[in-house]
C-alpha positions as CSV (number, residue, x, y, z in Angstrom):
1,M,0.0,0.0,0.0
2,L,2.9,2.3,0.8
3,L,4.4,1.6,-2.6
4,S,1.3,2.9,-4.4
5,Q,1.5,6.3,-2.6
6,D,3.6,9.1,-4.0
7,D,6.3,11.0,-2.1
8,E,4.1,14.0,-1.4
9,T,1.4,12.0,0.3
10,I,4.0,10.2,2.4
11,Q,5.6,13.5,3.5
12,A,2.2,15.0,4.3
13,G,1.4,12.0,6.5
14,H,4.7,12.3,8.4
15,N,4.2,16.0,9.0
16,Q,0.6,15.5,10.3
17,A,1.8,12.8,12.7
18,A,4.6,15.0,14.0
19,S,2.2,17.8,14.6
20,H,0.0,15.6,16.8
21,A,2.9,14.2,18.7
22,R,4.6,17.6,19.4
23,P,2.8,20.0,21.8
24,D,2.2,23.7,21.1
25,P,4.9,25.9,22.8
26,N,2.2,28.1,24.1
27,E,0.6,25.3,26.1
28,D,3.8,25.1,28.3
29,G,3.9,28.8,29.0
30,G,6.6,29.5,26.5
31,A,6.7,32.3,23.9
32,R,6.3,31.8,20.2
33,L,9.4,32.0,18.2
34,Y,8.0,34.7,15.8
35,T,5.5,37.0,17.5
36,S,3.9,40.2,16.3
37,T,3.9,41.7,19.8
38,P,6.5,44.5,20.0
39,Q,9.4,43.8,22.5
40,P,11.1,46.5,24.5
41,P,14.4,47.7,23.0
42,F,17.6,45.9,24.1
43,A,15.6,43.5,26.3
44,A,17.5,40.3,27.1
45,Q,15.8,37.4,25.3
46,P,16.9,33.8,25.9
47,P,18.1,32.2,22.7
48,Q,15.7,29.7,21.2
49,K,16.6,26.8,19.0
50,V,14.6,25.9,16.0
51,V,15.0,22.5,14.4
52,S,14.2,22.6,10.7
53,H,13.8,19.4,8.7
54,D,14.1,21.3,5.4
55,S,17.7,22.4,5.8
56,P,20.1,21.1,3.2
57,P,22.6,18.4,4.1
58,G,25.8,19.4,5.7
59,R,24.4,22.6,7.2
60,D,23.6,23.1,10.9
61,P,19.9,23.5,11.2
62,E,20.4,25.9,14.1
63,R,22.8,28.2,12.2
64,S,20.2,30.4,10.5
65,T,18.4,31.3,13.7
66,W,21.6,31.8,15.8
67,A,23.2,33.9,13.2
68,A,20.1,36.1,12.9
69,S,20.0,36.6,16.7
70,A,23.7,37.3,16.8
71,D,23.4,39.9,14.1
72,A,20.6,41.6,15.9
73,D,22.6,41.7,19.1
74,E,25.6,43.2,17.3
75,E,23.3,45.9,15.8
76,G,21.9,46.6,19.2
77,E,25.4,47.0,20.7
78,D,26.5,49.3,17.9
79,D,23.4,51.4,18.6
80,N,24.3,51.5,22.3
81,V,27.9,52.5,21.6
82,A,26.8,55.2,19.2
83,S,24.3,56.6,21.6
84,E,26.9,56.7,24.4
85,M,29.4,58.5,22.2
86,E,26.8,61.1,21.2
87,S,25.4,61.6,24.7
88,P,27.1,64.1,27.0
89,I,28.0,61.7,29.8
90,E,31.1,61.3,32.0
91,G,33.5,58.5,31.4
92,P,36.1,57.6,28.8
93,T,33.5,57.1,26.0
94,G,31.5,60.2,26.8
95,A,31.4,63.4,24.7
96,N,32.6,65.5,27.6
97,H,35.8,63.4,27.7
98,V,36.4,63.8,24.0
99,K,35.8,67.5,24.3
100,S,38.1,67.9,27.3
101,Q,40.9,66.1,25.3
102,S,40.4,68.4,22.4
103,Q,40.7,71.5,24.7
104,R,44.1,70.4,26.0
105,P,47.0,72.5,24.7
106,Q,49.0,71.1,21.9
107,F,52.8,71.1,22.0
108,E,55.3,70.7,19.2
109,R,57.6,67.8,19.6
110,Q,60.4,69.1,17.4
111,C,60.8,72.9,16.9
112,A,63.2,75.8,17.5
113,R,63.0,76.1,21.3
114,T,66.6,75.9,22.6
115,I,68.8,78.9,22.9
116,Q,72.5,78.9,23.9
117,L,74.0,81.4,26.2
118,F,77.7,81.8,26.1
119,N,80.4,84.1,27.5
120,L,79.0,83.6,31.0
121,A,80.7,85.0,34.0
122,D,82.8,82.6,36.1
123,G,80.8,80.9,38.8
124,T,77.5,81.3,37.1
125,T,74.9,78.9,38.6
126,H,71.5,77.6,37.5
127,A,69.9,80.0,39.9
128,D,71.6,83.0,38.1
129,I,70.2,81.8,34.8
130,T,66.6,81.2,36.0
131,N,66.6,84.6,37.7
132,A,67.6,86.3,34.5
133,V,65.4,84.5,32.0
134,R,61.8,85.6,31.6
135,G,59.1,85.4,29.0
136,G,58.2,81.7,28.8
137,M,57.9,78.4,30.7
138,L,61.2,76.6,30.7
139,L,61.5,72.9,29.7
140,D,65.2,72.3,30.5
141,V,68.2,74.2,31.7
142,F,71.6,72.7,31.1
143,L,74.8,74.4,32.3
144,R,78.3,73.7,31.1
145,S,80.6,75.4,33.6
146,H,83.9,74.3,31.9
147,D,83.2,76.4,28.7
148,R,81.0,79.0,30.5
149,S,77.9,78.3,28.4
150,A,74.4,77.1,29.0
151,T,71.4,75.9,26.9
152,V,67.9,77.1,27.8
153,S,64.9,75.2,26.3
154,F,61.4,76.7,26.3
155,V,58.2,74.7,26.1
156,H,56.8,76.9,23.2
157,S,58.9,77.9,20.3
158,A,57.1,81.3,20.0
159,E,58.2,82.2,23.5
160,A,61.8,81.2,22.7
161,K,61.7,83.5,19.7
162,K,60.3,86.4,21.7
163,F,63.1,86.0,24.3
164,Y,65.7,85.8,21.6
165,D,64.4,89.0,19.9
166,H,64.2,90.8,23.3
167,V,67.8,90.0,24.2
168,R,69.0,91.0,20.8
169,R,67.4,94.4,21.2
170,H,68.0,95.1,25.0
171,D,70.9,92.7,25.8
172,L,71.1,90.3,28.7
173,Y,73.2,90.6,31.8
174,I,74.0,87.8,34.2
175,R,76.1,88.6,37.3
176,N,76.8,92.0,35.9
177,K,78.2,90.7,32.7
178,R,76.8,90.9,29.2
179,V,75.8,87.5,27.8
180,E,75.9,86.5,24.1
181,I,73.1,84.3,22.7
182,K,72.5,82.3,19.6
183,W,70.2,79.4,18.5
184,S,71.6,76.1,19.6
185,D,72.7,73.6,17.0
186,R,70.9,70.8,18.9
187,Q,67.2,71.4,19.7
188,F,65.5,69.7,22.6
189,L,62.9,67.1,21.6
190,L,59.7,67.1,23.8
191,P,58.7,63.5,24.6
192,G,55.0,62.6,24.4
193,H,54.6,61.6,28.0
194,V,56.2,64.9,29.2
195,A,53.9,66.9,26.9
196,N,50.9,65.0,28.4
197,K,52.0,65.9,31.9
198,I,52.6,69.5,31.0
199,S,49.1,69.7,29.6
200,M,47.9,68.6,33.1
201,G,49.9,71.2,34.9
202,A,53.4,69.8,35.3
203,S,56.3,72.2,35.5
204,R,60.0,72.2,36.7
205,N,59.0,73.4,40.2
206,L,57.4,71.4,43.0
207,V,55.7,72.5,46.2
208,L,55.4,70.3,49.3
209,V,52.2,71.3,51.0
210,G,52.4,71.3,54.8
211,Y,56.0,70.3,55.5
212,D,57.1,69.3,59.0
213,S,60.4,68.9,60.9
214,R,61.3,65.8,58.9
215,H,61.6,67.9,55.7
216,T,64.7,69.9,55.8
217,E,66.7,71.2,52.8
218,E,69.5,68.7,53.4
219,I,67.1,65.8,53.6
220,I,65.3,66.9,50.4
221,R,68.5,67.3,48.5
222,E,69.7,63.9,49.7
223,D,66.4,62.2,48.7
224,L,66.8,63.6,45.2
225,D,70.5,63.2,44.8
226,H,70.2,59.8,43.1
227,I,68.3,61.2,40.0
228,H,70.6,61.5,37.0
229,N,71.1,65.1,35.7
230,L,68.8,66.5,38.3
231,V,69.8,69.8,39.8
232,V,68.1,71.2,42.8
233,I,68.3,74.9,42.2
234,K,66.9,76.1,45.4
235,V,64.7,75.1,48.3
236,E,62.6,77.7,50.1
237,F,60.2,77.4,53.1
238,N,57.4,79.9,53.1
239,R,53.9,80.0,54.7
240,G,54.0,76.3,55.7
241,N,55.0,75.0,52.3
242,C,58.3,74.0,50.8
243,Y,59.1,75.2,47.3
244,I,61.6,73.2,45.3
245,S,63.0,74.6,42.1
246,L,64.6,72.1,39.6
247,N,66.3,72.4,36.3
248,S,63.9,70.5,34.0
249,V,60.3,69.4,33.7
250,H,61.0,65.7,33.0
251,N,63.3,65.5,36.1
252,A,60.6,67.2,38.2
253,I,58.1,64.5,37.1
254,Y,60.4,61.7,38.2
255,A,61.4,63.5,41.4
256,R,57.7,63.9,42.4
257,Q,57.2,60.2,41.9
258,C,60.2,59.3,44.0
259,M,59.2,61.6,46.8
260,M,55.6,60.2,46.9
261,S,57.0,56.7,47.1
262,R,59.0,57.4,50.3
263,L,57.5,57.0,53.7
264,R,58.8,60.4,54.8
265,Y,56.3,62.1,52.5
266,K,53.4,59.8,53.1
267,G,50.1,61.7,53.5
268,K,51.7,64.9,52.1
269,K,50.6,66.6,48.9
270,I,53.3,67.3,46.3
271,N,52.0,69.6,43.6
272,Y,53.6,71.4,40.7
273,D,54.3,75.0,41.2
274,V,54.3,77.9,38.7
275,D,57.5,78.6,36.8
276,E,58.8,82.1,37.6
277,C,60.4,82.2,34.2
278,A,57.0,82.3,32.6
279,Q,56.4,85.8,33.8
280,P,56.6,88.5,31.1
281,Y,59.9,90.1,30.6
282,P,60.0,93.5,32.3
283,Q,59.6,96.3,29.8
284,P,62.2,99.1,29.9
285,A,60.9,102.2,31.5
286,P,60.0,104.9,29.0
287,K,62.3,107.9,28.9
288,V,60.9,111.0,30.5
289,R,61.4,114.1,28.4
290,K,62.1,117.3,30.3
291,E,60.1,120.2,29.1
292,T,62.2,123.3,28.8
293,A,60.6,126.5,29.8
294,P,60.3,129.2,27.1
295,P,62.8,132.1,27.4
296,K,61.5,135.0,29.5
297,K,60.8,138.2,27.6
298,P,62.4,141.4,28.9
299,F,60.1,143.6,31.0
300,S,58.7,146.5,29.1
301,A,56.8,149.4,30.5
302,V,53.1,149.4,29.9
303,P,52.3,152.3,27.6
304,N,49.8,154.8,28.7
305,R,46.5,154.0,27.1
306,F,45.4,157.6,27.2
307,Q,48.4,158.8,25.3
308,L,46.4,159.0,22.0
309,L,43.9,161.4,23.6
310,N,46.5,164.0,24.5
311,L,46.9,166.3,21.4
312,D,49.3,168.9,23.1
313,D,52.0,166.5,24.1
314,G,54.6,168.2,21.7
315,E,54.0,171.7,23.0
316,E,54.1,170.7,26.6
317,D,57.4,169.0,26.1
318,E,58.9,172.2,24.7
319,I,57.4,174.5,27.3
320,A,58.3,172.4,30.3
321,P,62.1,172.6,30.0
322,A,62.0,176.3,29.5
323,F,59.7,176.8,32.5
324,Q,62.0,174.8,34.6
325,S,65.1,176.7,33.7
326,E,63.5,180.1,34.4
327,N,62.4,179.0,37.8
328,L,65.9,177.8,38.6
329,V,67.4,181.2,37.6
330,D,65.0,183.1,39.8
331,I,65.8,180.9,42.8
332,A,69.5,181.3,42.3
333,A,69.2,185.1,42.1
């Protein structure tokens, strides 16, 4: 009897028997695989497997459903990431963070920022140089005492050029001696991590907030003595804080890390201080011109304003002398 039936009839019979043997998913409290009811966005749905008897041989029958759900999840994640990047929220992926990074100052890695000072006076120190240089924040100060020269590197090339032009016009004196300047043959390269620290407020000066009896100048110099090429220019104590001036920004960054790792400075704040060399260069006082008083005119008698009204001036002048002489003769006689 089965041989007399065609393939379509046999397949229909198998499908009808399977439908009677398999219960409806809704009867067990489950949800239908494809439903027209709208679901809330980004709701977590458990993956559901669908067994298809019509899939071609060699293909996973669950692949089509799992791939579709995975694609939908990826699209949802992309939407979430895009919405987070566009929304002004805090965090590394927020728009505020992107905006704050764009507002940070930009620094040139390689530019003309190093100026050489030569013909220095004997015994010139780093403090003498930092006291004389103004007009821009310093990146590094390197002193060569054996040939009486020094190199001064600015953070910004524009400030270095202004300082160079100013010295060329008005000269520079260190320890009462005129100093010669020129652009250095070797320019200082600004590393990326140092530029990042400078954008967050780093400088070559440190301030120890709230020092105590353990923090003396000798101890601070001893704690920083092991750092290569680090020069402690001066240590000052003022208003409960300790101000430490160093010769370069990158050495100050390393010195701050070393101090914070020591037990002696535990619980103390070590911040970056302003660079006194960043102050504007003092402008020469304008010359005061002395105003000379106009020459004084010789005193002249004020003429009689009624002189024009007197018409008999000539006759009176002739009669008066004669009258005077006659009177004198009579008196003598």
